[in-house]
N, C-alpha and C positions, 0 to 999 in steps of 0.2 A: 677640444674639438676632435671628433672621431676621424680616424684615418679611413679613407675610402679608396676603391680601386679606380682606375681610369675608365673602365666600363661603367661603373656607377656614376662617375662624374658626367659622362656623356648622357646617361639616362636622366639625370637630375637637372642638367643645365637648362635654364629657361631664359626668357628675355630680361629678367631682372637678375643681376649678378648676386651671388651668395658666397659667403666665406666657406671654403673647403680646404682639405689637407690631404695630400696623397704622397705615396712613396713610389719612386720610379728610377730607372736608369736613363741618363741622358745619352741616347744612342748616337746622335750627331748634332753638331752646331755649325750652321752655315751662315756666312755673312753675304748678303745679296744687296742689290740696288733696285729701286723701283724704276718705272719708265721715265720718271722725272729726275732720276739720278739721286734720290734720297736713299741712304743706307738703311737696312733693317736686318734683323737676325731671324733665322728659321731654326727653331729648336724642336727636336723630336724626342719625346719622352716615351719610354716603354716599360710596361710591367708584364706579368706572366700571361695576360690575356689580351691586352689592347695596346695601341700606340696613340699618342696625342701630339699633334703638330701645333706649336705656338709660334706666332709671328710677333716680334717685338719691334715696333717702329721707333724711329730716332727721337721722337718727342715723348716716348714713354719713360717713366722713372726707372724702369728696369734695364734700359738700353745700356747704361754705363757698366752694369754688373755682368752683362752677358759674356764679355771676353774672359771673365774669371771662371766661368763654368767650363769644366773639362769633360769631353766626351768619354764614355765608358764609366764615368763615375755615377754613384747612386746619391740621390738627393731627396730631401723632404721639401715639397713645394706647397706653400700655403698662401692663400690670398683670395681675392674675389674673382670668380669665374662665372661666365654665362654664355649665352649664344651670341655669335658674331652677327654682323649685319646681314649675312646671307641666310640666317635663320636655321642653319644646319650645323656648321662647325662651332667648336668651343673656343672662346676667346678669354684670355686672362687680362682682367682690367688692371689690377695691381697685385703683385705677388713677390714673395721672397723665396730663396732656396737655401737649404742647410745640408751639408754633406752628411751622409749616414755612416754609422759605425759598421764594422764588418758583420756583426751579428744582425743588425737591421738590414744590411744588404743581402745577407743570406736568406732572410725572410722574404724579401722581394723576389729573389730568384725562385724560391719554392712556391710562391703563389699564395692565394688565400687559403684559409683552412678548408673550405669546401672543395677547392680544386685539388689540394694535396690529398684529401681523403678520397676523392673520386679516382685520381690517378693511381693511388696506392691500391685501391680495390681492383681497378682495371688490370694492373700488372699481376696481381695475385690470381685473377681469373685466367689470364694467359698461361701462367705457370700451371694452374690446375687443369686446364684443357690439354696442355702439352703432356702432363703426367698421365692422362688417360689414353694417349695414342698407343694402340696395340702393335702396330708395325715397328719392330725394334730399330729398323734403319731410319725411319722418319722421326721416331722418338729421340734417338741419339743425335740426329741432325739438329732438331729444335733445341734440345738441351744445350748442345755445344754452342749454338748461336747465343742463347740467353746468358750463358756463363761468360762468354767472351765480350759481348757487346751490350750488356744490360744498361750500363751507365750512358753510353752514347744513344741507345734506344730511347731512354727516358727523357732526353733533352732534344729530341728530333720532332719537328712538326710534320704533319701529314701533307701540308702544302704551304707555299709562300703566301697565298691568299685564298679566299673563298671558304675553305672548310678545314677545321682543326688546325688553323694557322697560328699555333702557339707552342710554347715550350712544353714538350710532353704530349702534344696533340696526336702523334702517331700511335702512342700507347692507347689513347682513348679510341682512336679509329679502329685499330686492330682488335681490341677487346670486344667492342660492340659488334664488329663483323663476325668474330668467333661465336658470340652469343647467337647471332642469326644463323650462322652456319650449322651449329649444333641442332637448332630447332628445325631447320630445313631438312637436315638429314633424317629427322624423325618423320617428316611428311613425305619424303622421297627416299625410300630405302635403297633405291638403285645407286645412290651416291656413296662414294667411298669417303667415310667420315675422316679417317686418318689423313688421307690425301688432301681433302678440302681444308681441314684445320691447319695443316702444314702450309698449304698454299696461301691461306690468309696471313699467316705469320710472315711469309717471305715475299708476298706480292709487291710490297713497297720497300723492301729492305735496302734497295739502292738509294733511298732518300736519306739514309744515315750519312751519306756523303754528298747529298744534294740539298737537303733541308735541315741540316743539323745546326743548332745554335752553338755559340761558343760556350766553353765550360763555365764561364762566369759572366754571362751577359745575355742580352736579347737580340744581338745582331746575328744574322744568318749570312755568313760570307759566301760569295760565289767562288767556285773552284773550277780550275781548268778541266779536271777529270769529269766532273758532272756536266759541264757545258759541252764537252766533246763527245761524251758517250751517252749520258742520260741514265735515269734510275732503272729502266727496264734492263738494258744490257749489264749494268752494274749489279743488278739483282741476280742475274744468271751467273756472273763471275763469282759472287759471294757464295752461292749455293755450290758451285763446282769446287771452290776452294775448301769449304768446310767438309764437303763430301769426301774429297781426297784425304784430308787430314784426319778426320774422325771416323767416318763410316768405312772408308777403304782400309784404314789401318787399325780398326777395332779388333781386339782379341777374339771377339765373337763373329768376325766376318766369315770365318771358315764354315761355321754352322749355318750361315745364311745362304750358302750356295744352293741348298735344296729348297729354299723358300720360293713360293709362287705367289705373285709374279716375281721375276728375278730382279736383282738390284738395279741393273742398268735401265730396265723398263720403268721402274719406280722413279728413278731420277729424271728420266726423259719426260714422264707425265708431269712431274713437279715443275720442270723447266717450262713446259707448255703453259701451265697456269700463270707463270710469271709473265711470259711474253705476250699472252693474249688477254690479259685482264682489262685492258682498255676497251675491248670489244670490237673495235673497228680499225681498219688500216688508217683511216683519216684521222683518228684520234691517237695515233702513235704506236699501236700494236703491230709488230712485224707480221703476225698471223691472227686470224680470227679464232674465237673459241671453237674447238672441234671435239671436245669431250663434255659429258654432263657436268663434271666438276668445274671445268673451265667456264662454262656458261653460267653456272650458279655463282661462281666467284665474281664474275663481271657484274651481275645484277646486285649481289650483296654489297660490293664496293660502291656502285653507283647509288644505291638506295641510302646507305649510311652517309655518304657525302651530301646528298640532297637533304636528308633530314637535319643534318647539322646546319646547312645553309638556312633552312626555315627557322630553326630554333634561334640561331644568332640574329637572323633578320628581324624577328619580332622584337629583339632587344635593342637594336640600333636604328631601325627604320623610322622615319618620320611619319606621323599619323596624318593622312590626307582627309579623312572623313571617318564616320562611324564604321568601325570594322574594316577600314581600308587603309593600307600602309604603302609607303613608297617602295619602289622596286629595289631589290638588292641583287646585284649581279653575282653570278651569272644566271640566276633564276629568270625565267622568260617574261614574267609580268609582275604587276603590282601584287603585293601580299594581301590576302584576306584573312581576317582573324579566324582561327580554327573553330569548329563547332564544339561546344563544351560537352563533356561526357555527362550522361545521366546515370547517377549512381543508384543501383537497385536498393530499395529500402531493406534494412536488416530486420528480418522477422524475429519477433520476441520469442524467447524460448518458452515452451509450454510449461505451465506450473506443474510441479510434481503432484501426482494423485495422492489424496490423503490415504494414509494407512488404515486398513480396516481395524475397527476396535476388537480387541481380544474378547473372546467369550468368557463369561464369569466362570470361576472355578467350579461352583456348584449351584444348581438351580433349586428354587424352593420345592419341597416335596409335594406341596398342594397344587402346584401349577401343572396343567396337562402339557405333555411334551409336544404334541402336534397341533394344539389349538392356537389360533392367532389371538393377539391381544385384543383387537377390535375388528369386527367385520365391516367392510365399506358399505355405505348406503347405496341401494339400487336406484338407477335413474328411472324417472317415470316414463311410461309408454307414451309415444307420440299420439296426438289426436288423429284418428283415422280420417275425419272430414278434412282437416287442414292438409293432411298428406296427399289426398286425392286432388284437392284444388291446386296444390303446388305442382303436381305432375301434369295437370291439364293446361296450366298457364304457359303460353308460348314464351320462348326466350327472347329478350330484347335484341333488336338488330344493332350491330356495331356501328358507331358513328365514325365516319372517315375523318381522319385528322387533316388539318390544312397542310399543304406542302411547305417544307422548310425553305426559307429564303437563304440564298447563298450569302455568306458573310461579306461585308464590304471589302475586306482585305484580300479577297480571292477573285480571280478573273479566269473564266474558262475559255480556253482557246480551242475552238473546234471540238473534237471529241477527246481531247487530251485531258491531262490531270489539271487540277486547280493550280494556278501559278500565283505565288505571293506577290502582291503589289509593293512597290517601294514605300517605306514608312516616311511620312512627311516629317521634316525636321526644320525648325526655325533657324538653325545655325547655317552659316554660309559654307558652301562646299566648293572646292575647286572644280572647274570645268574639266571633265575627263578627256575631252577631245582637244 
């Protein structure tokens, strides 16, 4: 039986339980009681992308084995899984758990092959973009950060919920933002590419102490420093610390005194990108964006977060009707299936022209050089009577075509454009109101 991820389990679960097998870490095990006083266990399993909460009731065959399962341990869970009575959550009918080896546990931490490949490519792109920074001060700052905090960076989530909320999610978020930033700088030459790329790298750097997973697990502990300060002030603190240690004490710092803009102003503008990237005071930014780079960073950050929410939403949301899916918070409404792309047909390559035949080396002496092989026959002259009759005959009047009827699937409202009518469907659909 093939090992699947928790996300695949959620996607495949149906009303009829099926045998599945997955590897995950038991994040926590809680013993609770129902309203009627019956005990049950609430187990939270996590892998690199998703979490699954299983409730084991006191009449289930697995109830007696739950006390033997240890939190923070990695297990292979196999058994029958399907949708619970609510039609949304996943329920384990019968299952067993086996402790994983260290090698197997390391594979769970690293994630699926696709996720590992993606995050490796994303981190390589970040390094590539940093290497192209022309400002020596910003380039040194970025390289110093990656050299010191790369491992912590790779196990940090971009958020606890909603978007890129997984181990390594911050690397994915930052790399995609950098791709957008590079392209936007091409569209708007007024933007300082070096400053914007550096701002993307550092805008959420405080989350390395707010949303970092443990070194060998999928738990994201709450810390006093992140709760009392938050990732925006923490980000400013990290930039100032690295700037003093590396930029201020660099052997090349003396030669930078003549650079324009001066180093203090460069650092000030970078700090502004960090403190304003939430865009509004009500969303946690101490100040609103006041430079082109700060405004661009805010929109790039918001755009990438929303696109991730849509992408994940289509994977986990329940289908309510044709092309209509349940709401996934914090998106404002129900999801609608995106419009498929129309791929342009590939034009066939023209066949190569045949090469002209080479002339014979020698022509027969008896053949004249300029005479053609055969003269074409001349066309007969037209009959003069028929030609006069054709010229005098009046041209037929055009017959008007009947007006086209509007298709049944279109309805014209006023002078507006045709509006597609809903397609009739025999299947039952939930009442949207």
